[in-house]
N, C-alpha and C positions, 0 to 999 in steps of 0.2 A: 631509476629510471632508463639506464640506458641499457638493460637488457630487453624492457618493452619494446624496444626498436627491434628486438627479433623474433619478435609474437607472429607474425606473418613470413619469416624467412624459413624457409623447407628443407635447406640445404644450403652448403657453404663449399663450393670451390670441391663439387662434386660430390661431400660426403652428407650425409642425412644428417638432421637435427634429431639428436633422440631427446623428447620429453620427460626429463627426469619421474613427473609425476604422472599416472594414466589418472581417467575418469574415477575409478575406484583410490588412487592418492595410494598405490604402492609404487613403488621407488624402485628403478636397478638404473648405475651410474654409467654403463656402455650398452650393455648388450653388444648387439654387431655393430652399434655406430660407433664413432671416434670424437663425438664431439655431443656435448649432455648438458642441456640448460633447465633448471630450476627457478620460474619465474617468482615461486613463492620467497626464495631464499636469495633473490638476487646472485646466481651463481651459473658462471659456465665452466663447464672443464674440457680438455683438452686429449686424448690417449696420443702421444706423439709416438710416429715413427721410431723404431728400434732396430738400427740394420737397414744394409741395402736392399731396393725392390724387389731387385735381380735376382738379391742371395736369400735373402727372408721371406719375401712376399710382403704384402700390402698388413700393416700392421697396427697401423697409425696413420696420423697426419703428417703433414711438414710444417715447417713454421709457415711458408708463402700462406695457411689457412690460416692462422692464425692473425697474420697481419689483412687480409681479405677480411678477417670477422670485424678487427677494430676498423677497418677503413667502412664497411657498413653502418659497423653503430656508430660512429662519429660523421660519417653522411647523416644519417638519419637524426641525429641529434641536433646538427648544423642547421638542415634543413627549417625546426622547432625553432631554433635558437642561435640564429647565427651573428656570427664572428669574425675578426679577421685570423686570430689563435686558431684556429677553428679550421679554417682553409689552409691555412699554410700547415697543420699538420695534415691535413686530407692531402696534399701536395708531395710532402714528403714520404706519406705510406703508400702513395703513386707511385714513385720513383722507387722507393724497396721493392714492391712488387713485380714492378719494371727491372731491377735490375737480378732479380732473381731469377725471374722468366729468360733473363740473359745467358745466367750461368747456365740455366739446365740447357739451354738450346744450345751454346759450346759442348757441353758434356756430351750433350746426344751427334753432336758434330761428330766428336771425337771417341765415341762409341765406348765412352765410362758411364754413361748416366746410368743409375741405379746401383751400381757399382761400389767398391769401397777404393777400385784407382783414383789416381787424380790424375 
């Protein structure tokens, strides 16, 4: 049921979602995309960035993308079956996403974003 919430979502955080099975039933887990969904198997897979972007290029998604995916799924589930616990979890996901955005902003200001420098 949770993955049904992603059926109308084509991209998350700038990353296109790869549908694991095409019309013929062929399956390719990532191809050129870093997020893959198989609605039949209730499966979602993320290829995670390996190394600093400025040093190795973009080769996966960041943890932010996983959090944003959770936010989308939980938000849509909560729309259908609202409860306070879902609301609380959504608030905490929003805060986590904001914290990581602030970290990125601080790293950009110091000129170290995308590198292995601290």
